[in-house]
C-alpha positions in Angstrom: -53.4 -38.5 -40.9 -50.7 -36.3 -42.4 -51.5 -33.5 -40.0 -51.3 -35.9 -37.0 -48.1 -37.3 -38.3 -46.6 -33.7 -38.4 -47.5 -33.3 -34.8 -45.8 -36.6 -33.9 -42.7 -35.7 -35.9 -42.7 -32.2 -34.3 -43.0 -33.7 -30.8 -40.2 -36.2 -31.5 -38.0 -33.5 -32.8 -38.5 -31.3 -29.7 -38.0 -34.2 -27.4 -34.8 -35.1 -29.2 -33.5 -31.6 -28.9 -34.2 -31.5 -25.2 -32.6 -34.9 -24.6 -29.6 -33.8 -26.7 -29.3 -30.6 -24.7 -29.5 -32.5 -21.4 -27.0 -35.0 -22.6 -24.6 -32.3 -23.6 -24.9 -30.7 -20.2 -24.5 -34.0 -18.4 -21.2 -34.6 -20.1 -19.6 -31.9 -17.8 -21.7 -31.6 -14.6 -19.3 -29.3 -12.7 -19.0 -26.9 -15.7 -22.8 -26.8 -16.0 -23.2 -26.2 -12.3 -20.7 -23.3 -12.5 -22.5 -21.9 -15.5 -25.8 -22.1 -13.7 -24.3 -20.5 -10.6 -22.8 -17.7 -12.7 -26.1 -17.1 -14.4 -27.9 -16.9 -11.1 -25.4 -14.3 -9.9 -25.7 -12.0 -13.0 -26.3 -8.4 -11.8 -25.5 -9.3 -8.2 -24.1 -6.3 -6.2 -22.8 -5.6 -2.7 -23.1 -2.0 -1.5 -23.6 -1.1 -5.2 -20.5 -2.9 -6.4 -20.7 -5.6 -9.0 -20.0 -9.1 -7.6 -21.5 -11.2 -10.4 -18.1 -13.0 -11.0 -17.3 -15.7 -8.4 -13.9 -15.4 -6.8 -12.0 -17.6 -4.3 -9.9 -15.7 -1.9 -7.0 -16.9 0.3 -6.2 -15.6 3.7 -3.2 -16.0 6.1 -3.7 -16.1 9.9 -1.2 -16.6 12.7 -1.2 -19.5 15.1 -2.3 -23.2 14.8 -5.2 -24.7 12.9 -7.6 -26.3 15.4 -9.4 -29.6 14.6 -12.8 -28.0 13.9 -11.5 -24.9 12.1 -12.4 -26.0 8.6 -15.9 -27.0 9.7 -16.4 -23.5 11.1 -15.1 -21.8 8.0 -17.4 -24.0 5.9 -20.2 -22.3 7.6 -18.6 -18.9 7.1 -18.2 -19.6 3.4 -21.9 -20.4 3.1 -22.6 -16.8 4.2 -19.9 -15.4 1.9 -21.2 -17.3 -1.1 -24.7 -16.0 -0.5 -23.7 -12.4 0.3 -20.5 -11.9 -1.7 -20.4 -14.7 -4.3 -17.0 -15.7 -3.0 -15.2 -18.1 -0.6 -12.2 -17.8 1.6 -9.5 -20.5 2.2 -7.2 -20.1 5.2 -3.5 -20.9 5.7 -1.7 -20.5 9.0 1.8 -19.2 9.9 2.5 -20.8 13.3 3.8 -18.9 16.2 7.2 -20.5 15.8 7.6 -19.7 12.1 5.9 -16.4 11.4 8.9 -14.3 12.2 10.8 -16.0 9.5 8.1 -16.7 6.9 5.9 -13.6 7.0 8.1 -11.4 4.8 8.8 -14.4 2.4 5.1 -14.4 1.4 5.7 -11.0 -0.1 9.2 -11.3 -1.4 8.2 -14.6 -3.2 5.0 -12.9 -4.5 2.9 -15.7 -3.2 -0.7 -15.6 -4.5 -3.0 -14.6 -1.6 -5.4 -11.8 -0.7 -5.8 -11.2 3.1 -3.4 -11.5 6.0 -3.4 -10.7 9.8 -1.0 -8.0 10.8 -0.2 -5.9 13.9 2.1 -3.1 14.8 5.6 -4.2 15.6 5.1 -7.8 16.6 2.9 -8.6 13.6 5.1 -7.2 10.9 2.9 -4.2 10.0 5.5 -1.4 9.6 8.1 -3.6 8.1 5.7 -4.9 5.4 4.4 -1.4 4.6 8.1 -0.4 4.1 8.5 -3.3 1.7 5.4 -2.2 -0.3 3.5 -5.3 0.6 0.1 -3.9 1.7 -2.7 -2.4 -0.3 -3.5 1.2 0.9 -6.7 1.7 2.8 -7.7 5.0 1.3 -10.9 6.7 2.5 -12.5 6.3 -0.9 -11.6 2.6 -1.1 -12.9 1.8 2.4 -16.1 3.8 2.0 -16.8 2.2 -1.4 -16.3 -1.5 -0.5 -16.6 -1.5 3.3 -18.9 1.2 4.4 -19.8 -0.7 7.6 -16.1 -0.7 8.6 -15.8 3.0 7.9 -18.8 3.7 10.3 -17.3 1.6 13.1 -13.5 2.2 13.2 -12.8 5.4 15.1 -10.7 8.2 13.6 -7.9 7.6 16.1 -7.5 4.0 14.9 -7.1 5.1 11.3 -4.6 7.8 12.4 -2.6 5.2 14.3 -2.5 3.0 11.2 -1.2 5.8 9.0 2.3 5.5 7.5 3.2 8.3 5.1 -0.4 9.7 5.5 -2.1 6.4 4.5 -3.3 3.5 6.6 -2.5 0.0 5.3 -4.6 -2.1 7.6 -8.1 -2.2 9.0 -7.5 -1.9 12.8 -9.6 -3.9 15.2 -12.0 -2.2 17.5 -11.5 -3.2 21.1 -9.8 -1.8 24.2 -6.9 -3.9 25.4 -4.0 -3.3 27.7 -0.6 -4.1 26.3 1.0 -5.4 29.5 1.1 -9.1 30.0 0.2 -10.9 33.2 1.3 -14.2 34.7 -0.9 -17.2 34.9 0.7 -19.3 37.7 0.1 -22.4 39.8 -0.9 -21.1 43.2 -0.2 -24.5 44.8 3.4 -24.0 44.0 3.4 -20.4 45.2 2.0 -21.7 48.5 4.6 -24.4 48.6 7.4 -21.8 48.2 5.8 -19.5 50.7 5.2 -16.8 48.1 1.9 -14.8 48.6 1.9 -12.8 45.4 4.1 -11.8 42.4 3.9 -8.1 41.9 7.5 -7.0 41.0 10.6 -8.1 39.1 12.2 -9.2 42.4 9.2 -11.4 43.4 9.0 -12.9 39.9 12.7 -13.7 40.0 12.3 -15.3 43.5 9.5 -17.5 42.2 11.5 -18.6 39.1 14.4 -19.6 41.2 12.1 -21.5 43.6 10.7 -23.4 40.7 14.2 -24.3 39.5 15.2 -25.5 43.0 12.1 -27.7 42.9 12.9 -29.2 39.5 10.2 -27.5 37.5 10.5 -24.9 34.8 8.9 -21.6 35.8 7.8 -20.7 32.2 8.7 -21.4 28.6 11.2 -18.6 28.3 12.8 -15.5 29.9 10.6 -12.5 31.1 12.4 -9.7 29.2 9.2 -7.8 28.6 8.4 -7.7 32.3 11.9 -6.4 33.0 11.8 -3.4 30.7 8.2 -2.7 31.4 9.0 -2.6 35.1 11.4 0.3 34.2 8.6 2.2 32.4 9.8 1.3 28.9 7.8 0.2 25.9 8.5 -1.2 22.5 8.5 1.3 19.6 6.3 0.6 16.6 8.3 -0.3 13.5 11.7 -0.6 15.3 13.8 -3.6 14.6 13.1 -7.0 16.2 9.4 -6.3 16.6 10.0 -3.0 18.3 12.2 -4.4 21.1 15.6 -3.1 19.9 14.6 0.6 20.4 12.4 1.5 23.4 10.8 4.7 24.7 9.8 5.8 28.2 6.0 5.5 27.9 5.5 6.5 31.5 7.1 10.0 31.1 5.1 12.1 28.7 7.9 14.7 28.6 10.7 12.3 27.6 10.9 12.2 23.8 14.1 10.3 23.6 14.6 6.7 22.5 16.6 4.0 24.3 18.7 1.8 22.0 19.2 -1.4 24.0 23.0 -1.6 23.4 23.4 1.9 24.7 21.5 1.0 27.9 23.2 -0.4 30.9 20.0 -2.0 32.0 20.2 -4.4 29.0 23.5 -5.9 30.2 22.2 -6.1 33.7 19.2 -8.0 32.5 21.2 -10.4 30.4 23.4 -11.3 33.4 20.3 -11.9 35.5 18.7 -14.0 32.7 21.9 -16.1 32.5 21.7 -16.7 36.3 18.1 -17.8 35.9 18.8 -20.0 32.9 21.8 -21.6 34.5 19.6 -22.4 37.5 17.1 -24.2 35.2 14.2 -21.7 35.3 13.4 -22.6 31.7 14.5 -25.2 29.2 17.9 -24.8 27.6 16.2 -25.8 24.4 13.7 -23.0 24.5 14.9 -21.3 21.3 14.2 -24.5 19.3 10.7 -25.0 20.7 7.6 -24.5 18.6 5.2 -24.9 21.5 2.4 -22.4 21.9 2.7 -20.2 25.0 0.1 -22.2 26.9 1.5 -25.6 26.2 3.9 -25.7 29.1 1.3 -24.7 31.7 -1.4 -27.1 30.3 0.9 -30.1 30.2 2.5 -29.4 33.6 5.9 -28.8 32.2 6.0 -25.2 33.4 4.6 -23.5 36.5 3.1 -20.6 34.6 2.8 -18.6 31.3 3.0 -14.9 30.3 0.4 -13.5 28.0 -2.4 -10.9 27.9 -5.0 -11.0 30.7 -7.8 -12.7 28.8 -5.6 -15.4 27.3 -4.1 -16.2 30.7 -7.5 -16.3 32.3 -8.8 -18.7 29.5 -5.8 -21.1 29.8 -5.8 -20.9 33.6 -9.5 -22.0 33.6 -8.6 -24.8 31.2 -5.7 -26.0 33.5 -7.9 -25.8 36.6 -10.6 -27.9 34.9 -8.1 -30.7 34.3 -6.0 -30.2 37.5 -8.1 -28.4 40.2 -5.3 -29.0 42.7 -3.1 -26.6 40.8 -5.4 -23.7 41.6 -3.9 -21.6 38.8 -4.3 -17.9 39.4 -3.3 -14.5 37.9 -0.5 -12.2 39.0 0.7 -8.8 37.8 4.5 -8.7 38.0 4.6 -5.1 36.8 2.0 -3.8 39.3 4.0 -0.6 40.1 3.4 0.8 36.7 0.3 2.5 35.3 -1.2 0.5 32.4 -0.6 1.3 28.8 -3.7 0.9 26.6 -2.8 -0.9 23.4 -3.2 1.0 20.1 -6.0 -0.2 17.9 -3.3 -1.5 15.5 -2.2 -4.1 17.9 -4.4 -6.4 15.8 -5.7 -5.8 12.3 -6.1 -7.1 8.8 -4.4 -6.1 5.6 -4.8 -6.8 1.9 -1.9 -8.1 -0.2 -0.9 -5.3 -2.7 -0.7 -8.0 -5.3 -4.2 -9.4 -4.7 -6.1 -10.0 -7.9 -9.3 -9.1 -6.1 -8.7 -6.3 -3.5 -12.2 -5.0 -3.8 -13.8 -8.4 -2.9 -11.2 -8.9 -0.2 -12.3 -5.6 1.3 -16.0 -6.6 1.2 -15.1 -9.8 3.0 -13.4 -7.8 5.7 -16.6 -5.7 6.0 -18.6 -8.9 6.6 -16.0 -10.3 9.1 -16.0 -7.0 10.9 -19.7 -6.1 11.0 -21.7 -9.3 10.6 -22.6 -10.6 14.1 -23.1 -14.2 12.7 -19.5 -14.2 11.3 -18.2 -12.6 14.5 -19.8 -15.4 16.5 -18.4 -18.1 14.2 -14.8 -16.9 14.0 -14.6 -16.1 17.8 -16.7 -18.9 19.3 -17.2 -21.7 16.7 -20.5 -23.3 15.9 -23.5 -22.5 18.1 -24.9 -25.6 19.7 -21.6 -27.5 19.3 -19.0 -25.2 20.8 -21.1 -22.6 22.6 -24.6 -21.4 23.3 -26.1 -17.9 23.7 -26.7 -16.4 27.1 -28.5 -13.1 27.8 -28.4 -10.4 25.2 -24.9 -10.6 24.1 -23.1 -13.3 26.1 -22.1 -16.9 25.5 -21.7 -20.1 27.5 -19.0 -22.6 26.5 -20.3 -26.1 25.6 -17.0 -27.5 24.3 -14.1 -25.4 23.0 -11.6 -28.2 22.9 -11.8 -28.7 19.1 -12.1 -25.0 18.1 -10.8 -22.8 20.8 -12.8 -19.8 22.0 -11.3 -16.5 20.8 -8.0 -18.2 19.9 -8.1 -18.7 16.1 -6.6 -15.3 15.2 -10.0 -13.7 14.9 -8.5 -10.7 16.7 -7.9 -8.8 13.5 -11.6 -8.0 13.0 -12.9 -8.0 16.6 -15.6 -5.4 17.0 -16.5 -4.6 20.6 -19.9 -3.4 19.4 -21.0 -6.9 18.5 -18.7 -9.5 20.0 -20.0 -11.5 22.9 -18.6 -11.7 26.4 -18.6 -14.9 28.4 -21.4 -15.7 30.9 -19.9 -17.3 34.0 -22.6 -19.3 35.7 -20.5 -20.8 38.5 -17.9 -18.2 39.4 -14.6 -19.3 40.8 -11.8 -17.7 42.8 -9.9 -17.3 39.5 -12.9 -15.4 38.0 -12.8 -13.0 41.0 -9.1 -12.5 40.6 -9.5 -11.7 36.9 -12.3 -9.2 37.5 -10.4 -7.5 40.3 -7.3 -7.3 38.1 -9.3 -5.9 35.2 -10.8 -3.2 37.3 -7.3 -2.4 38.6 -6.0 -2.0 35.1 -8.9 0.2 34.0 -8.5 2.4 37.0 -4.8 2.7 36.7 -4.3 3.6 33.0 -1.3 5.7 32.2 -1.5 9.1 30.5 -1.0 9.0 26.8 2.5 9.4 25.5 2.9 11.0 22.1 4.9 8.0 20.9 2.1 5.6 21.8 0.7 6.2 18.3 4.0 6.6 16.5 5.0 4.1 13.8 8.4 4.1 12.2 8.5 4.0 8.4 11.7 2.2 7.5 11.3 2.6 3.7 14.3 5.0 3.7 16.6 2.5 5.5 15.3 -0.8 4.1 18.9 -2.1 3.4 20.0 -1.3 7.0 16.8 -2.8 8.4 17.3 -6.0 6.6 21.0 -6.2 7.7 20.1 -5.4 11.3 17.3 -8.0 11.4 19.7 -10.6 9.9 22.5 -9.8 12.4 20.4 -9.4 15.5 19.1 -13.0 15.4 22.6 -14.4 16.0 22.9 -12.8 19.4 19.7 -11.2 20.7 17.5 -14.3 21.5 20.3 -16.3 23.1 21.2 -13.2 25.2 17.7 -12.4 26.5 17.1 -16.0 27.3 20.4 -16.3 29.3 22.0 -18.8 26.9 25.2 -17.0 26.1 28.2 -18.1 28.2 30.0 -14.7 27.9 27.4 -12.1 28.3 29.7 -9.0 28.0 31.5 -10.5 25.0 28.3 -11.4 23.2 26.9 -7.9 23.7 30.1 -6.4 22.3 29.9 -8.7 19.3 26.2 -7.9 18.8 27.0 -4.2 19.1 29.7 -4.4 16.5 27.5 -6.4 14.1 24.6 -3.9 14.4 26.9 -0.9 14.0 28.2 -2.5 10.8 24.7 -3.3 9.6 23.6 0.4 10.0 21.8 0.7 13.2 22.8 4.3 13.7 21.2 5.2 10.3 18.0 3.6 11.5 18.1 5.5 14.9 18.8 8.8 13.1 15.9 8.2 10.7 13.6 7.2 13.5 14.5 10.3 15.6 13.9 12.5 12.5 10.5 11.0 11.9 9.5 11.0 15.6 10.4 14.7 15.8 8.3 15.5 12.8 5.5 13.4 14.2 5.6 15.0 17.6 5.6 18.5 16.1 2.6 17.7 13.9 0.7 16.2 16.9 1.5 19.2 19.0 0.4 21.6 16.3 3.9 23.1 15.9 
């Protein structure tokens, strides 16, 4: 009896201990779940690196958050949790605000890990000069992102180098840097305009739209003007590279063109004022936060300027809603051979103050080399937004709530694995796009030595800040034709930039460019 009693007491004691332990765990379920998760990740590695500690990363992208964006990234985070023991939350800087807010993320030392960047227009050189990005050394990339190291070509890393180190992961795709014009063909026919292949024809169409009471586009076509003259933006120059240009069509011309020393700038500003006064675009264009495509899709404008694929995408969308518009594509700079964009026209960087740069690099490796994540970030959820077609193509089911290839996924695009669209019922627009693409590919310009040059402004940071602050008061109103006194405004802008130190910037740029050219030429 005593022996049996001992067994009962022992069983009761063990039961009590188990119940007590469970009760203790139950008092804090989230903590217990985390402890269990942490325990399950003990010894977990990625490419040999320890990832047993869970981390939550934060990433900034450019553009607008689409309705299904968070649902798509929930799926991405399932993959990241499984493979990397981490998650990524995403914030957006809209197109209307990123010029002002991008640098503030770094000056205010905001806590984040990853961010989209691009040469000139995407704040790459300026942020490197401010010490904002983590250096992408060969050892760092090979250790935490060996897949990226195998894919990104040597020329891309070379283009990304500033002071002998790259500070971004460049994307891997071939793009042309010249924009095209998505335009309503029904209006072209109405105005008896067969095609738009030059500045004069573009100007004629803009004025015809104004006479008809419709805006031609959401702003002035300054890029098309200087590209028509053979000029291109310079990587790292003030105002997204626009303030100092170079002749990309003449490989022997190693000079720079400062806008306020160029007669063509004043001529353009006067033409822009003529167009603005006629009503070719809204007088409130500088205060608009609309995306580029908004005017075309809503019928407020007759067209939009952007890269070929984006114009094709939104032209198809406009035609689906309004087939009578018959939106097509035109090349208003058809006389010039096409510049191939550098690989650093889109890329991803790591915040120098990231608490987890190693894990952030691993995440970039997955975004860049994992086909499942490429599909999710570019296309959305399979079966909801798209379906597979052929070996490596896709058909759109419904992109209205996510947006195919329009969620700033360009920083990690990898042409080895991203899908191309399968077009089942080809339209006249598809034929125009294919013909234009073939034309661009067969008419690529020779490489200019400055195509891969990136100005390092770290020796003139004070002057750069002063110039950027001063230029905003005059430049945008001038190129959009919104200054009453063009000559007077240019003189005021010139004086303000001289006072801010533009000549110091030009001198430093010319010095660096000379050294860069000598190095590239082996002198």
